[in-house]
C-alpha positions as CSV (number, residue, x, y, z in Angstrom):
1,X,0.1,-0.2,0.1
2,X,1.3,3.4,-0.7
3,X,1.8,6.1,1.9
4,X,-0.3,8.6,0.1
5,X,-3.2,6.3,-0.5
6,X,-6.5,6.5,1.4
7,X,-6.4,4.2,4.1
8,X,-9.2,1.3,4.6
9,X,-11.0,0.6,7.8
10,X,-10.7,-2.3,10.4
11,X,-14.3,-3.5,11.5
12,X,-14.5,-6.6,13.8
13,X,-12.5,-9.0,12.1
14,X,-12.5,-7.4,8.4
15,X,-10.9,-4.7,6.6
16,X,-12.9,-2.1,4.4
17,X,-11.8,0.0,1.4
18,X,-11.7,3.8,1.6
19,X,-15.6,4.9,0.5
20,X,-16.8,1.4,1.2
21,X,-20.1,1.0,2.8
22,X,-21.6,-2.4,5.0
23,X,-24.0,-3.4,7.2
24,X,-22.3,-4.2,10.4
25,X,-22.4,-7.6,11.9
26,X,-22.7,-7.8,15.6
27,X,-22.6,-11.1,17.2
28,X,-24.9,-12.7,18.5
29,X,-27.7,-10.5,16.7
30,X,-25.9,-10.7,13.3
31,X,-26.5,-8.1,10.4
32,X,-27.8,-4.9,11.6
33,X,-29.8,-3.9,8.3
34,X,-31.0,-0.8,10.2
35,X,-27.5,0.6,10.4
36,X,-25.1,1.8,7.8
37,X,-21.4,2.0,8.4
38,X,-18.6,3.5,5.8
39,X,-15.2,4.2,5.5
40,X,-13.7,7.7,5.2
41,X,-9.7,8.0,5.3
42,X,-9.1,5.2,7.7
43,X,-12.1,6.2,10.1
44,X,-15.2,4.2,10.4
45,X,-18.5,6.1,10.6
46,X,-22.0,4.4,11.5
47,X,-25.4,5.7,11.5
48,X,-28.7,4.3,11.9
49,X,-31.3,4.5,9.5
50,X,-33.4,8.0,10.3
51,X,-37.3,7.2,9.9
52,X,-39.9,9.9,9.9
53,X,-42.2,9.9,12.7
54,X,-45.5,7.6,12.5
55,X,-48.6,9.2,12.1
56,X,-50.5,6.5,13.4
57,X,-51.6,4.6,16.7
58,X,-50.6,1.0,16.0
59,X,-47.9,1.4,13.3
60,X,-46.8,-2.0,11.2
61,X,-43.2,-2.7,9.7
62,X,-44.0,-4.9,7.0
63,X,-42.5,-3.2,3.9
64,X,-39.3,-1.5,5.9
65,X,-38.0,-3.4,8.9
66,X,-36.2,-0.6,10.2
67,X,-39.2,2.1,10.0
68,X,-42.8,1.6,10.9
69,X,-45.7,2.5,8.6
70,X,-49.1,3.2,9.0
71,X,-51.4,0.0,7.9
């Protein structure tokens, strides 16, 4: 690897390239589909998917498991 090349990121036991994104895997829960991580110049950044507020009393989450929607 060249010294002036963008650095990769290590997350758990895996290495990711600069600008690569992934859903983290957290034992014993497995892949966290509602969280997205990405590598920026050797630093890992993660963010939970933002969901709009639900406008109903009992939302369902069929279409998107991360965000509830009204039935």
